[in-house]
N, C-alpha and C positions, 0 to 999 in steps of 0.2 A: 505494500500499499505506499503510495508516494508523497501521502498530507497528513500523514501519521504527526500528532504534536503542534498542527497547524489549525489556528481557528478564524475562518472565514463569514464576512458577511457579503450575503447577496443582496440587490435591492431587487425588488419584481419577482421574490423567490415562491411566490403563491401558485403559482402557474407556468405554463410554456416552457420556454425555454429557461427559464426561472430554477423550476420546479425542477426540471432536469440537471441543472446546476449543482443545486443543492444537495438530490440526492446523489450525483455523482460523486460529489465531492464527500460525503460522509461515508461513503463506500469508500474511498480512498484513504477515509480512517481521519479526517479534519472534523472540527470540532463548529455544527453551520449553526448562524445565525440568520432566519429566514427574516429579509426585510417586506413588508408590502404597506396597502392600503386595506387588504383583501383578509380578514381577519379571520375566516369561516376556512378557505383554501390555505391560507397560512400554516394553521393551526393543523390542518389536515397534512399538508406535507410536513411538517414537525413531526405527530404522533406516527404516521408513516414509517420517517426513519426513525424512530425511536424502537418501535415496533422490531426494525429488524436489526436492534443493537448499536445502533447508531447514538450520538450526541447530538442534538442540534434544539433550537431555542425560537421562538416566533417574538418579533416584535410589532408593533403599525409603525409604518413609519411612508409618512410623507417626503417624499426625496425633495419636494420646492420647499421644505422647512429645515430651518437650520436647527430647532429644537429638537427635531424628530431623532434627525441627525448625530446628534450629540448625546440622545438618549439608547441610539442601537449600538452607539461607540460605547456607550457606558456597561449598556446588559453585558457585549460581550467582554469586557475588560472583568466585573462583575462574576460573572457566571464563570468564563473561562480561564481567567488570568490574563487573558493579552489578545492582540488583535492582529494577526498575517499577513491578511488578503484581504483585497475590496473588490468585490465584481459589480460593476457598474452596470447592471444588467437593463434595472426601469425603463420604460421607453413608450412613445404614445406615436403615431402614425396620425401623416396629415393626409395625403393624395388627390385632393381637390385640385383641379386648375386654378393657377395663380387667381385669375378673377374672379372666384367663387369662395377662395379662402378670405374670411374676416379677419380684422385684425387680433381679434379676440384667439380665435383659433390659434394664429398664428405665435402669439402670445405664449398661449397656452402650453404648446409642443417647443416653444424656444426656455420655458421653464422648467418642464419637465426634462427632455431631452440635454438640453445644454449647461443649464442651471444647475438641474438634479446632480451633474455629475462633480461641477465645480466644487458646492457643497460639499458630498460624498469623501472629495478627495482631499479637501480642507478639515473635514474632522476627524479621518483618520492618520493622517501624518503624524501627529504628535501621539498616539498609540502604536505605532508601528517603529517610531526612532524608541520608545521606551523597550518596544520586542526586540530592539538589533537590528531590525530591516521588514522588510514588505515587499508584497506585488499588489498591483491597482490593476487590474485588468476591464479594460473598458468597452463593452460588446457595442460595435459601432453594425457597420452596412456595407455590403457592396458600392450600394448607391453612394455611400461617400467618396469614393473613388473615381465612379464613372457617370454618377447622374441618374436624376430619372427624365422620364419621357418628355418631351418638350411641352413646354408650358404648363408644369405641375409645379405647386412649390414643393420645397422637401425640407422636413422637419431639422433642425441643425443636429446631426447625432454625434455621438461619442467623440468620434474625429475632430470634431471641431477644434476638442478641448487635448487633443493628444501633443499638439508643440508646445503648447504655453506648459504641460505638465512635464518637460522632459527634465527642470531640477532636478521633480521628487526623485528621478529614475538614480542619481546619483546621491540624493540625501542621505541614505543608511542605507546602502549595497540592496536599496531596491530594484525596482523595474517597473514600468508604466507601458502593457502590453493591450492592441487592438484586434482581437480577433475581427473577419469580418465576413460574418455567414450571407449564406447567398437565405433566396426564399423557404421559409417553412411552416409548414400545417400550423399556427397554431390560433387562437383567436384574434389576436389582432388581425392576421391575415384572412380569417374567415371576415371578419366585418369590412375588408377593405372591397374583398370579393365582388359580397354581397351588394356595396355599392358600384361595382363596376355595375353588375347583371339590373339595377334598377338605371343603367344609365346615366347617371350623374358622374362619373369618374373617365367619361372616353377622353384619350388624349388629344385625339385627331378629329373634327367630324366628319359623323357618318359611320367612325369604326366603332364596331360590336365589341362588345364584351370577349369575347373568344378570342378577336383579336388582338386586344393589348394585350391580352393575359398571353398569348402566345408570344409578341413583341417582347414582352417584359421577361418571361423565360429565355428567349434567345437571347437578351444583352445583358441579365446577369444569371447565368447558371447557376445551379448550386456550389458549393466551396468546397 
């Protein structure tokens, strides 16, 4: 097991990729703090990990709240004695055309996908220094490299903060990493597909949902 003796905090850990990451980390020996706004789902992931012999604890975490981040880091230290790993996994999607995106929608995406990563990174640095080092994993997207279809707004993912976070990489033998997953069958993706079916998100006038999805998979294949 590769993570024995490590304590990890995973945002958005109640379902989808975050829940899979939490279970994987626990299988590899880590003690896991599951942070999410979804208490029932997060508690279920915690119970599942504990039932299989792992160690985990759920904490309500709104990634746009600095106080919530401080509480999550505090729980990691009080329950498990330290914090070694942060996975900035929480994120929301947009998918509307630019002309259909409201300022409120844009601000919400930026708050969760960019500010949330900043607040999480800021919150864990002191704890990781006390632990002698650590790793920060910012889950991003292939769209951070190649962009979305023409005319679509793109929520700022974790890659927007990868370069400003470089000083952390050298702070205490730590590291900042940025996985770029492709499309995944998670609930966020299902909501986007539902919008396609309703004809709300066609990037090109007259383009049907099937054509749009095909183009998306062709340009952004699974990693």
